[in-house]
Backbone as JSON Lines, residues from 0, in Angstrom:
{"i":0,"aa":"V","n":[-37.7,-81.14,-52.91],"ca":[-37.82,-79.7,-52.79],"c":[-38.09,-79.07,-54.15]}
{"i":1,"aa":"A","n":[-37.48,-79.6,-55.21],"ca":[-37.71,-79.04,-56.55],"c":[-39.17,-79.19,-56.96]}
{"i":2,"aa":"A","n":[-39.78,-80.32,-56.62],"ca":[-41.2,-80.52,-56.96],"c":[-42.08,-79.51,-56.23]}
{"i":3,"aa":"I","n":[-41.73,-79.2,-55.0],"ca":[-42.48,-78.2,-54.23],"c":[-42.34,-76.83,-54.89]}
{"i":4,"aa":"D","n":[-41.12,-76.48,-55.3],"ca":[-40.9,-75.21,-56.0],"c":[-41.7,-75.15,-57.29]}
{"i":5,"aa":"D","n":[-41.66,-76.23,-58.07],"ca":[-42.43,-76.27,-59.32],"c":[-43.92,-76.12,-59.05]}
{"i":6,"aa":"A","n":[-44.41,-76.81,-58.05],"ca":[-45.83,-76.72,-57.7],"c":[-46.21,-75.29,-57.36]}
{"i":7,"aa":"A","n":[-45.38,-74.63,-56.57],"ca":[-45.66,-73.24,-56.18],"c":[-45.67,-72.32,-57.39]}
{"i":8,"aa":"I","n":[-44.74,-72.52,-58.32],"ca":[-44.69,-71.7,-59.53],"c":[-45.98,-71.82,-60.33]}
{"i":9,"aa":"Y","n":[-46.5,-73.05,-60.42],"ca":[-47.7,-73.29,-61.23],"c":[-49.01,-73.09,-60.47]}
{"i":10,"aa":"G","n":[-48.91,-72.72,-59.21],"ca":[-50.11,-72.46,-58.43],"c":[-50.75,-73.71,-57.85]}
{"i":11,"aa":"A","n":[-50.04,-74.84,-57.87],"ca":[-50.55,-76.07,-57.28],"c":[-50.44,-75.99,-55.76]}
{"i":12,"aa":"T","n":[-51.35,-76.65,-55.08],"ca":[-51.35,-76.63,-53.61],"c":[-50.76,-77.9,-53.01]}
{"i":13,"aa":"T","n":[-50.45,-78.88,-53.87],"ca":[-49.94,-80.15,-53.37],"c":[-48.93,-80.75,-54.34]}
{"i":14,"aa":"V","n":[-48.1,-81.64,-53.8],"ca":[-47.27,-82.52,-54.61],"c":[-47.54,-83.94,-54.16]}
{"i":15,"aa":"L","n":[-47.55,-84.85,-55.1],"ca":[-47.75,-86.26,-54.79],"c":[-46.39,-86.88,-54.53]}
{"i":16,"aa":"H","n":[-46.29,-87.63,-53.45],"ca":[-45.03,-88.31,-53.11],"c":[-45.31,-89.8,-52.94]}
{"i":17,"aa":"V","n":[-44.71,-90.58,-53.81],"ca":[-44.81,-92.03,-53.7],"c":[-43.67,-92.48,-52.79]}
{"i":18,"aa":"V","n":[-44.03,-93.07,-51.68],"ca":[-43.01,-93.55,-50.74],"c":[-42.49,-94.89,-51.26]}
{"i":19,"aa":"P","n":[-41.21,-94.92,-51.63],"ca":[-40.67,-96.16,-52.22],"c":[-40.36,-97.21,-51.17]}
{"i":20,"aa":"T","n":[-40.17,-98.4,-51.65],"ca":[-39.71,-99.48,-50.8],"c":[-38.32,-99.87,-51.27]}
{"i":21,"aa":"D","n":[-37.52,-100.39,-50.38],"ca":[-36.18,-100.84,-50.73],"c":[-36.03,-102.27,-50.23]}
{"i":22,"aa":"P","n":[-36.21,-103.25,-51.13],"ca":[-36.14,-104.64,-50.69],"c":[-34.74,-105.05,-50.21]}
{"i":23,"aa":"N","n":[-33.73,-104.22,-50.48],"ca":[-32.36,-104.54,-50.06],"c":[-32.02,-104.0,-48.68]}
{"i":24,"aa":"S","n":[-32.92,-103.24,-48.08],"ca":[-32.69,-102.78,-46.71],"c":[-33.8,-103.34,-45.83]}
{"i":25,"aa":"S","n":[-33.71,-103.03,-44.56],"ca":[-34.75,-103.52,-43.67],"c":[-35.99,-102.64,-43.79]}
{"i":26,"aa":"Y","n":[-37.12,-103.18,-43.4],"ca":[-38.37,-102.42,-43.44],"c":[-38.25,-101.15,-42.61]}
{"i":27,"aa":"M","n":[-37.74,-101.27,-41.39],"ca":[-37.65,-100.12,-40.49],"c":[-36.64,-99.08,-40.97]}
{"i":28,"aa":"E","n":[-35.55,-99.54,-41.58],"ca":[-34.6,-98.57,-42.16],"c":[-35.29,-97.77,-43.25]}
{"i":29,"aa":"N","n":[-36.03,-98.45,-44.11],"ca":[-36.75,-97.77,-45.18],"c":[-37.8,-96.83,-44.61]}
{"i":30,"aa":"Y","n":[-38.51,-97.28,-43.61],"ca":[-39.55,-96.47,-42.96],"c":[-38.94,-95.16,-42.45]}
{"i":31,"aa":"K","n":[-37.85,-95.28,-41.7],"ca":[-37.21,-94.1,-41.11],"c":[-36.56,-93.22,-42.17]}
{"i":32,"aa":"K","n":[-35.9,-93.83,-43.14],"ca":[-35.22,-93.07,-44.19],"c":[-36.23,-92.26,-45.01]}
{"i":33,"aa":"T","n":[-37.35,-92.87,-45.36],"ca":[-38.34,-92.15,-46.16],"c":[-39.03,-91.06,-45.34]}
{"i":34,"aa":"Q","n":[-39.26,-91.32,-44.08],"ca":[-39.81,-90.27,-43.2],"c":[-38.83,-89.11,-43.06]}
{"i":35,"aa":"D","n":[-37.55,-89.42,-42.91],"ca":[-36.54,-88.36,-42.79],"c":[-36.52,-87.49,-44.03]}
{"i":36,"aa":"L","n":[-36.65,-88.09,-45.19],"ca":[-36.67,-87.33,-46.45],"c":[-37.86,-86.37,-46.47]}
{"i":37,"aa":"I","n":[-39.03,-86.87,-46.12],"ca":[-40.22,-86.02,-46.08],"c":[-40.08,-84.95,-45.01]}
{"i":38,"aa":"R","n":[-39.62,-85.36,-43.83],"ca":[-39.45,-84.42,-42.72],"c":[-38.53,-83.26,-43.12]}
{"i":39,"aa":"S","n":[-37.49,-83.56,-43.88],"ca":[-36.55,-82.5,-44.29],"c":[-37.2,-81.52,-45.25]}
{"i":40,"aa":"A","n":[-38.24,-81.93,-45.95],"ca":[-38.92,-81.05,-46.92],"c":[-40.08,-80.27,-46.3]}
{"i":41,"aa":"I","n":[-40.5,-80.61,-45.12],"ca":[-41.67,-79.96,-44.51],"c":[-41.49,-78.45,-44.35]}
{"i":42,"aa":"P","n":[-40.38,-77.96,-43.83],"ca":[-40.26,-76.5,-43.7],"c":[-40.4,-75.78,-45.04]}
{"i":43,"aa":"H","n":[-39.85,-76.36,-46.08],"ca":[-39.95,-75.75,-47.41],"c":[-41.39,-75.82,-47.92]}
{"i":44,"aa":"A","n":[-42.06,-76.94,-47.67],"ca":[-43.46,-77.08,-48.07],"c":[-44.32,-76.04,-47.37]}
{"i":45,"aa":"E","n":[-44.07,-75.84,-46.09],"ca":[-44.83,-74.84,-45.34],"c":[-44.56,-73.44,-45.88]}
{"i":46,"aa":"K","n":[-43.3,-73.14,-46.14],"ca":[-42.93,-71.82,-46.67],"c":[-43.62,-71.56,-48.01]}
{"i":47,"aa":"K","n":[-43.67,-72.58,-48.86],"ca":[-44.26,-72.43,-50.19],"c":[-45.78,-72.68,-50.18]}
{"i":48,"aa":"R","n":[-46.3,-73.14,-49.04],"ca":[-47.74,-73.42,-48.88],"c":[-48.2,-74.52,-49.83]}
{"i":49,"aa":"V","n":[-47.38,-75.57,-49.92],"ca":[-47.64,-76.72,-50.78],"c":[-47.58,-77.98,-49.93]}
{"i":50,"aa":"K","n":[-48.68,-78.7,-49.85],"ca":[-48.71,-79.93,-49.04],"c":[-48.02,-81.08,-49.77]}
{"i":51,"aa":"I","n":[-47.42,-81.96,-48.99],"ca":[-46.81,-83.19,-49.49],"c":[-47.82,-84.3,-49.25]}
{"i":52,"aa":"L","n":[-48.31,-84.91,-50.31],"ca":[-49.33,-85.96,-50.19],"c":[-48.71,-87.32,-50.49]}
{"i":53,"aa":"V","n":[-48.73,-88.18,-49.5],"ca":[-48.19,-89.54,-49.62],"c":[-49.27,-90.4,-50.27]}
{"i":54,"aa":"E","n":[-48.86,-91.11,-51.33],"ca":[-49.83,-91.98,-52.02],"c":[-49.55,-93.44,-51.73]}
{"i":55,"aa":"N","n":[-50.64,-94.18,-51.61],"ca":[-50.57,-95.64,-51.45],"c":[-50.49,-96.26,-52.84]}
{"i":56,"aa":"V","n":[-49.36,-96.86,-53.14],"ca":[-49.17,-97.49,-54.45],"c":[-48.79,-98.96,-54.23]}
{"i":57,"aa":"W","n":[-48.51,-99.63,-55.31],"ca":[-48.16,-101.05,-55.24],"c":[-46.67,-101.26,-54.99]}
{"i":58,"aa":"A","n":[-46.06,-100.4,-54.21],"ca":[-44.63,-100.51,-53.93],"c":[-44.36,-101.49,-52.77]}
{"i":59,"aa":"T","n":[-45.38,-102.17,-52.31],"ca":[-45.31,-103.11,-51.19],"c":[-44.77,-102.45,-49.93]}
{"i":60,"aa":"F","n":[-45.2,-101.23,-49.7],"ca":[-44.82,-100.48,-48.51],"c":[-46.02,-99.63,-48.13]}
{"i":61,"aa":"L","n":[-46.32,-99.53,-46.85],"ca":[-47.5,-98.82,-46.36],"c":[-48.76,-99.39,-47.01]}
{"i":62,"aa":"I","n":[-48.94,-100.69,-46.87],"ca":[-50.01,-101.39,-47.58],"c":[-51.26,-101.66,-46.75]}
{"i":63,"aa":"E","n":[-51.34,-101.05,-45.59],"ca":[-52.58,-101.15,-44.83],"c":[-52.82,-99.83,-44.12]}
{"i":64,"aa":"P","n":[-54.06,-99.51,-43.85],"ca":[-54.41,-98.15,-43.42],"c":[-53.84,-97.72,-42.07]}
{"i":65,"aa":"L","n":[-53.75,-98.6,-41.11],"ca":[-53.22,-98.19,-39.81],"c":[-51.75,-97.79,-39.91]}
{"i":66,"aa":"T","n":[-50.99,-98.51,-40.73],"ca":[-49.58,-98.17,-40.92],"c":[-49.44,-96.85,-41.65]}
{"i":67,"aa":"M","n":[-50.27,-96.64,-42.68],"ca":[-50.23,-95.36,-43.41],"c":[-50.58,-94.2,-42.48]}
{"i":68,"aa":"A","n":[-51.62,-94.37,-41.68],"ca":[-52.02,-93.32,-40.73],"c":[-50.89,-93.03,-39.74]}
{"i":69,"aa":"R","n":[-50.29,-94.09,-39.21],"ca":[-49.18,-93.92,-38.26],"c":[-48.02,-93.19,-38.92]}
{"i":70,"aa":"Y","n":[-47.69,-93.6,-40.13],"ca":[-46.58,-93.0,-40.88],"c":[-46.78,-91.49,-41.02]}
{"i":71,"aa":"I","n":[-47.98,-91.1,-41.43],"ca":[-48.3,-89.67,-41.59],"c":[-48.31,-88.96,-40.24]}
{"i":72,"aa":"D","n":[-48.95,-89.56,-39.25],"ca":[-49.04,-88.93,-37.92],"c":[-47.66,-88.71,-37.29]}
{"i":73,"aa":"E","n":[-46.76,-89.64,-37.49],"ca":[-45.42,-89.49,-36.92],"c":[-44.65,-88.32,-37.52]}
{"i":74,"aa":"L","n":[-45.05,-87.88,-38.69],"ca":[-44.41,-86.71,-39.3],"c":[-44.91,-85.42,-38.67]}
{"i":75,"aa":"A","n":[-46.02,-85.5,-37.96],"ca":[-46.54,-84.42,-37.12],"c":[-46.58,-83.06,-37.81]}
{"i":76,"aa":"S","n":[-47.14,-83.04,-39.02],"ca":[-47.24,-81.79,-39.75],"c":[-48.52,-81.74,-40.56]}
{"i":77,"aa":"P","n":[-49.23,-80.63,-40.51],"ca":[-50.41,-80.49,-41.38],"c":[-50.03,-80.38,-42.85]}
{"i":78,"aa":"W","n":[-48.73,-80.28,-43.14],"ca":[-48.25,-80.17,-44.51],"c":[-47.98,-81.54,-45.13]}
{"i":79,"aa":"V","n":[-48.24,-82.59,-44.38],"ca":[-48.11,-83.96,-44.91],"c":[-49.44,-84.67,-44.69]}
{"i":80,"aa":"Q","n":[-50.04,-85.09,-45.8],"ca":[-51.31,-85.81,-45.75],"c":[-51.28,-86.95,-46.76]}
{"i":81,"aa":"S","n":[-52.45,-87.45,-47.1],"ca":[-52.55,-88.59,-48.02],"c":[-53.2,-88.21,-49.34]}
{"i":82,"aa":"Y","n":[-52.62,-88.71,-50.41],"ca":[-53.28,-88.71,-51.72],"c":[-53.8,-90.13,-51.86]}
{"i":83,"aa":"F","n":[-55.06,-90.32,-51.55],"ca":[-55.63,-91.66,-51.42],"c":[-56.06,-92.19,-52.78]}
{"i":84,"aa":"D","n":[-55.55,-93.36,-53.14],"ca":[-55.9,-94.01,-54.4],"c":[-56.87,-95.16,-54.12]}
{"i":85,"aa":"I","n":[-58.12,-94.96,-54.52],"ca":[-59.18,-95.92,-54.22],"c":[-58.93,-97.29,-54.85]}
{"i":86,"aa":"G","n":[-58.49,-97.31,-56.1],"ca":[-58.26,-98.59,-56.78],"c":[-57.06,-99.34,-56.26]}
{"i":87,"aa":"N","n":[-56.0,-98.62,-55.92],"ca":[-54.76,-99.28,-55.49],"c":[-54.93,-100.12,-54.24]}
{"i":88,"aa":"V","n":[-55.8,-99.72,-53.33],"ca":[-55.9,-100.45,-52.06],"c":[-56.63,-101.77,-52.19]}
{"i":89,"aa":"M","n":[-57.31,-101.99,-53.3],"ca":[-58.07,-103.23,-53.45],"c":[-57.2,-104.48,-53.4]}
{"i":90,"aa":"R","n":[-55.93,-104.33,-53.68],"ca":[-55.02,-105.48,-53.61],"c":[-54.88,-105.99,-52.19]}
{"i":91,"aa":"W","n":[-55.01,-105.08,-51.2],"ca":[-54.78,-105.44,-49.81],"c":[-55.95,-105.18,-48.88]}
{"i":92,"aa":"G","n":[-57.05,-104.67,-49.39],"ca":[-58.16,-104.36,-48.49],"c":[-59.27,-103.64,-49.22]}
{"i":93,"aa":"W","n":[-60.08,-102.94,-48.48],"ca":[-61.26,-102.27,-49.03],"c":[-61.14,-100.77,-48.84]}
{"i":94,"aa":"P","n":[-61.39,-99.99,-49.88],"ca":[-61.2,-98.55,-49.77],"c":[-62.02,-97.9,-48.66]}
{"i":95,"aa":"Q","n":[-63.22,-98.39,-48.42],"ca":[-64.03,-97.78,-47.36],"c":[-63.37,-97.95,-45.99]}
{"i":96,"aa":"H","n":[-62.62,-99.04,-45.79],"ca":[-61.91,-99.23,-44.52],"c":[-60.74,-98.25,-44.42]}
{"i":97,"aa":"W","n":[-60.03,-98.07,-45.53],"ca":[-58.92,-97.11,-45.55],"c":[-59.43,-95.7,-45.26]}
{"i":98,"aa":"I","n":[-60.54,-95.32,-45.87],"ca":[-61.09,-93.97,-45.66],"c":[-61.47,-93.79,-44.2]}
{"i":99,"aa":"E","n":[-62.08,-94.82,-43.62],"ca":[-62.46,-94.76,-42.2],"c":[-61.24,-94.48,-41.33]}
{"i":100,"aa":"V","n":[-60.13,-95.16,-41.6],"ca":[-58.92,-95.02,-40.79],"c":[-58.17,-93.72,-41.11]}
{"i":101,"aa":"L","n":[-57.97,-93.43,-42.39],"ca":[-57.19,-92.24,-42.76],"c":[-57.95,-90.95,-42.48]}
{"i":102,"aa":"G","n":[-59.26,-90.99,-42.64],"ca":[-60.09,-89.84,-42.3],"c":[-59.59,-88.54,-42.89]}
{"i":103,"aa":"K","n":[-59.46,-87.53,-42.04],"ca":[-59.08,-86.17,-42.46],"c":[-57.65,-86.1,-42.98]}
{"i":104,"aa":"R","n":[-56.89,-87.15,-42.88],"ca":[-55.55,-87.17,-43.46],"c":[-55.63,-87.17,-44.99]}
{"i":105,"aa":"I","n":[-56.78,-87.57,-45.53],"ca":[-56.96,-87.62,-46.98],"c":[-57.18,-86.2,-47.5]}
{"i":106,"aa":"S","n":[-56.3,-85.79,-48.4],"ca":[-56.41,-84.46,-48.98],"c":[-56.99,-84.51,-50.39]}
{"i":107,"aa":"K","n":[-56.54,-85.47,-51.19],"ca":[-57.03,-85.65,-52.56],"c":[-57.15,-87.15,-52.82]}
{"i":108,"aa":"I","n":[-57.91,-87.49,-53.87],"ca":[-58.07,-88.91,-54.19],"c":[-57.89,-89.18,-55.68]}
{"i":109,"aa":"H","n":[-57.4,-90.36,-55.97],"ca":[-57.37,-90.9,-57.32],"c":[-58.54,-91.87,-57.45]}
{"i":110,"aa":"I","n":[-59.23,-91.76,-58.57],"ca":[-60.38,-92.62,-58.84],"c":[-60.01,-93.56,-59.98]}
{"i":111,"aa":"K","n":[-60.17,-94.83,-59.74],"ca":[-60.09,-95.85,-60.79],"c":[-60.77,-97.1,-60.24]}
{"i":112,"aa":"E","n":[-61.08,-97.99,-61.12],"ca":[-61.79,-99.21,-60.73],"c":[-60.79,-100.34,-60.55]}
{"i":113,"aa":"Y","n":[-61.23,-101.37,-59.83],"ca":[-60.43,-102.58,-59.69],"c":[-61.35,-103.77,-59.43]}
{"i":114,"aa":"S","n":[-61.0,-104.89,-60.06],"ca":[-61.7,-106.14,-59.79],"c":[-60.72,-107.11,-59.15]}
{"i":115,"aa":"L","n":[-60.9,-107.34,-57.86],"ca":[-60.04,-108.27,-57.15],"c":[-60.22,-109.69,-57.7]}
{"i":116,"aa":"K","n":[-61.46,-110.04,-58.04],"ca":[-61.72,-111.38,-58.59],"c":[-60.9,-111.61,-59.85]}
{"i":117,"aa":"T","n":[-60.9,-110.65,-60.75],"ca":[-60.14,-110.77,-62.0],"c":[-58.65,-110.75,-61.71]}
{"i":118,"aa":"G","n":[-58.22,-109.87,-60.83],"ca":[-56.81,-109.8,-60.48],"c":[-56.28,-111.12,-59.93]}
{"i":119,"aa":"M","n":[-57.07,-111.78,-59.11],"ca":[-56.65,-113.06,-58.53],"c":[-56.62,-114.17,-59.58]}
{"i":120,"aa":"K","n":[-57.49,-114.1,-60.56],"ca":[-57.56,-115.15,-61.59],"c":[-56.58,-114.93,-62.74]}
{"i":121,"aa":"E","n":[-56.47,-113.67,-63.18],"ca":[-55.75,-113.39,-64.43],"c":[-54.45,-112.61,-64.25]}
{"i":122,"aa":"G","n":[-54.12,-112.27,-63.03],"ca":[-52.94,-111.44,-62.77],"c":[-53.38,-110.11,-62.19]}
{"i":123,"aa":"M","n":[-52.66,-109.64,-61.19],"ca":[-53.1,-108.48,-60.43],"c":[-53.32,-107.24,-61.29]}
{"i":124,"aa":"A","n":[-52.47,-107.0,-62.28],"ca":[-52.64,-105.81,-63.12],"c":[-53.93,-105.85,-63.92]}
{"i":125,"aa":"K","n":[-54.42,-107.03,-64.25],"ca":[-55.66,-107.17,-65.02],"c":[-56.87,-106.64,-64.24]}
{"i":126,"aa":"G","n":[-56.76,-106.55,-62.95],"ca":[-57.86,-106.05,-62.13],"c":[-58.24,-104.61,-62.43]}
{"i":127,"aa":"F","n":[-57.31,-103.86,-63.03],"ca":[-57.58,-102.46,-63.36],"c":[-58.32,-102.3,-64.68]}
{"i":128,"aa":"D","n":[-58.52,-103.36,-65.43],"ca":[-59.09,-103.29,-66.77],"c":[-60.61,-103.17,-66.77]}
{"i":129,"aa":"F","n":[-61.14,-102.32,-65.91],"ca":[-62.6,-102.17,-65.81],"c":[-62.97,-100.69,-65.78]}
{"i":130,"aa":"P","n":[-64.08,-100.35,-66.41],"ca":[-64.58,-98.98,-66.29],"c":[-64.98,-98.71,-64.84]}
{"i":131,"aa":"I","n":[-64.88,-97.45,-64.45],"ca":[-65.28,-97.05,-63.1],"c":[-66.73,-97.48,-62.87]}
{"i":132,"aa":"G","n":[-66.95,-98.21,-61.78],"ca":[-68.29,-98.67,-61.44],"c":[-68.59,-100.09,-61.88]}
{"i":133,"aa":"E","n":[-67.64,-100.73,-62.58],"ca":[-67.9,-102.08,-63.09],"c":[-66.95,-103.14,-62.55]}
{"i":134,"aa":"G","n":[-66.28,-102.83,-61.47],"ca":[-65.39,-103.8,-60.83],"c":[-65.94,-104.19,-59.47]}
{"i":135,"aa":"D","n":[-65.06,-104.39,-58.51],"ca":[-65.46,-104.87,-57.2],"c":[-65.52,-103.78,-56.12]}
{"i":136,"aa":"I","n":[-65.24,-102.54,-56.47],"ca":[-65.28,-101.47,-55.48],"c":[-66.74,-101.16,-55.14]}
{"i":137,"aa":"D","n":[-67.01,-101.09,-53.87],"ca":[-68.35,-100.75,-53.38],"c":[-68.43,-99.22,-53.28]}
{"i":138,"aa":"W","n":[-68.79,-98.6,-54.39],"ca":[-68.78,-97.14,-54.48],"c":[-69.76,-96.5,-53.5]}
{"i":139,"aa":"K","n":[-70.85,-97.16,-53.22],"ca":[-71.8,-96.61,-52.25],"c":[-71.13,-96.47,-50.88]}
{"i":140,"aa":"R","n":[-70.44,-97.51,-50.46],"ca":[-69.74,-97.46,-49.16],"c":[-68.59,-96.46,-49.18]}
{"i":141,"aa":"V","n":[-67.87,-96.4,-50.31],"ca":[-66.78,-95.43,-50.44],"c":[-67.33,-94.02,-50.27]}
{"i":142,"aa":"M","n":[-68.43,-93.73,-50.95],"ca":[-69.0,-92.38,-50.87],"c":[-69.54,-92.09,-49.47]}
{"i":143,"aa":"E","n":[-70.11,-93.08,-48.82],"ca":[-70.57,-92.89,-47.44],"c":[-69.41,-92.5,-46.53]}
{"i":144,"aa":"E","n":[-68.28,-93.22,-46.66],"ca":[-67.12,-92.92,-45.82],"c":[-66.52,-91.56,-46.15]}
{"i":145,"aa":"L","n":[-66.46,-91.22,-47.44],"ca":[-65.97,-89.89,-47.81],"c":[-66.88,-88.81,-47.24]}
{"i":146,"aa":"G","n":[-68.18,-89.07,-47.23],"ca":[-69.13,-88.13,-46.63],"c":[-68.91,-87.96,-45.15]}
{"i":147,"aa":"K","n":[-68.61,-89.06,-44.46],"ca":[-68.38,-89.0,-43.01],"c":[-67.18,-88.13,-42.65]}
{"i":148,"aa":"I","n":[-66.17,-88.1,-43.53],"ca":[-64.98,-87.29,-43.22],"c":[-65.09,-85.89,-43.83]}
{"i":149,"aa":"G","n":[-66.21,-85.63,-44.51],"ca":[-66.42,-84.31,-45.09],"c":[-65.5,-84.02,-46.27]}
{"i":150,"aa":"F","n":[-65.13,-85.06,-47.01],"ca":[-64.21,-84.87,-48.14],"c":[-64.86,-83.98,-49.19]}
{"i":151,"aa":"A","n":[-64.14,-82.93,-49.59],"ca":[-64.66,-81.99,-50.59],"c":[-63.53,-81.4,-51.42]}
{"i":152,"aa":"D","n":[-62.57,-82.22,-51.8],"ca":[-61.44,-81.73,-52.57],"c":[-61.39,-82.45,-53.91]}
{"i":153,"aa":"W","n":[-60.25,-82.43,-54.56],"ca":[-60.1,-83.01,-55.88],"c":[-60.21,-84.53,-55.87]}
{"i":154,"aa":"A","n":[-60.93,-85.04,-56.85],"ca":[-60.98,-86.47,-57.16],"c":[-60.58,-86.59,-58.62]}
{"i":155,"aa":"T","n":[-59.39,-87.12,-58.86],"ca":[-58.83,-87.2,-60.2],"c":[-59.01,-88.6,-60.76]}
{"i":156,"aa":"A","n":[-59.56,-88.68,-61.96],"ca":[-59.68,-89.98,-62.62],"c":[-58.29,-90.4,-63.09]}
{"i":157,"aa":"E","n":[-57.82,-91.51,-62.59],"ca":[-56.51,-92.03,-63.0],"c":[-56.77,-93.23,-63.92]}
{"i":158,"aa":"V","n":[-57.19,-92.9,-65.13],"ca":[-57.58,-93.89,-66.13],"c":[-56.98,-93.5,-67.48]}
{"i":159,"aa":"K","n":[-57.12,-94.38,-68.47],"ca":[-56.67,-94.06,-69.82],"c":[-57.46,-92.87,-70.34]}
{"i":160,"aa":"G","n":[-56.74,-91.95,-70.97],"ca":[-57.37,-90.75,-71.52],"c":[-57.91,-91.0,-72.92]}
{"i":161,"aa":"G","n":[-58.12,-89.91,-73.62],"ca":[-58.61,-90.01,-74.98],"c":[-59.24,-88.71,-75.43]}
{"i":162,"aa":"D","n":[-60.1,-88.83,-76.4],"ca":[-60.76,-87.66,-76.97],"c":[-61.94,-87.21,-76.11]}
{"i":163,"aa":"L","n":[-62.67,-86.23,-76.6],"ca":[-63.79,-85.68,-75.84],"c":[-64.82,-86.76,-75.51]}
{"i":164,"aa":"K","n":[-65.07,-87.67,-76.43],"ca":[-66.04,-88.75,-76.17],"c":[-65.57,-89.62,-75.0]}
{"i":165,"aa":"R","n":[-64.3,-89.98,-74.99],"ca":[-63.74,-90.81,-73.92],"c":[-63.82,-90.07,-72.58]}
{"i":166,"aa":"L","n":[-63.44,-88.8,-72.58],"ca":[-63.46,-88.03,-71.34],"c":[-64.89,-87.84,-70.83]}
{"i":167,"aa":"T","n":[-65.83,-87.71,-71.74],"ca":[-67.24,-87.61,-71.35],"c":[-67.69,-88.92,-70.69]}
{"i":168,"aa":"T","n":[-67.25,-90.04,-71.24],"ca":[-67.58,-91.35,-70.67],"c":[-67.01,-91.48,-69.25]}
{"i":169,"aa":"V","n":[-65.76,-91.05,-69.07],"ca":[-65.14,-91.11,-67.74],"c":[-65.91,-90.24,-66.76]}
{"i":170,"aa":"R","n":[-66.27,-89.04,-67.18],"ca":[-67.06,-88.15,-66.32],"c":[-68.37,-88.81,-65.92]}
{"i":171,"aa":"E","n":[-69.04,-89.43,-66.87],"ca":[-70.32,-90.11,-66.59],"c":[-70.12,-91.27,-65.62]}
{"i":172,"aa":"Q","n":[-69.04,-92.03,-65.8],"ca":[-68.75,-93.14,-64.87],"c":[-68.51,-92.6,-63.46]}
{"i":173,"aa":"M","n":[-67.76,-91.52,-63.36],"ca":[-67.48,-90.94,-62.05],"c":[-68.76,-90.43,-61.4]}
{"i":174,"aa":"Q","n":[-69.6,-89.77,-62.17],"ca":[-70.86,-89.27,-61.63],"c":[-71.73,-90.41,-61.12]}
{"i":175,"aa":"K","n":[-71.78,-91.49,-61.88],"ca":[-72.58,-92.65,-61.47],"c":[-72.02,-93.25,-60.18]}
{"i":176,"aa":"A","n":[-70.69,-93.38,-60.11],"ca":[-70.07,-93.93,-58.89],"c":[-70.31,-93.02,-57.7]}
{"i":177,"aa":"F","n":[-70.21,-91.72,-57.91],"ca":[-70.36,-90.76,-56.82],"c":[-71.81,-90.59,-56.38]}
{"i":178,"aa":"L","n":[-72.71,-90.59,-57.34],"ca":[-74.1,-90.27,-57.03],"c":[-75.01,-91.49,-56.95]}
{"i":179,"aa":"G","n":[-74.48,-92.64,-57.33],"ca":[-75.26,-93.89,-57.25],"c":[-76.18,-94.16,-58.37]}
């Protein structure tokens, strides 16, 4: 609730919520407990006009698109949607498949690259060590699927920052990935 209040103060329209996993409890207990937490915040989110966006992360929970879609749908609120991370899903699938399934549930996206080949050979975290457009993500297919759902909101580069030159490079990589 505090994050929703802070977002409203700063004029933000969303808060990102990483749904945690609890390896010491059962999967279904965690599923229900995390949904209950979000469900309890929905009235406040609606009052403040701030959406709660569930993100797919490497928490080993909600790791495939049908489960993520079901999780969001069961909350039955337009105030709960997805903050879709294109790079994160490469560990378990293909972003274009996730976009196809999540569809209009996607409110915002994180952009970063991933190489599954490198991750499998050198360690999963190493898969992120690529400039946008130089890993294994099929950006053409990703953009086709985003087009099919009419996505037209924020796409945030979730990469290492830097000076103006670095940020210009990131912008150019994103433009190339988006426009082909």
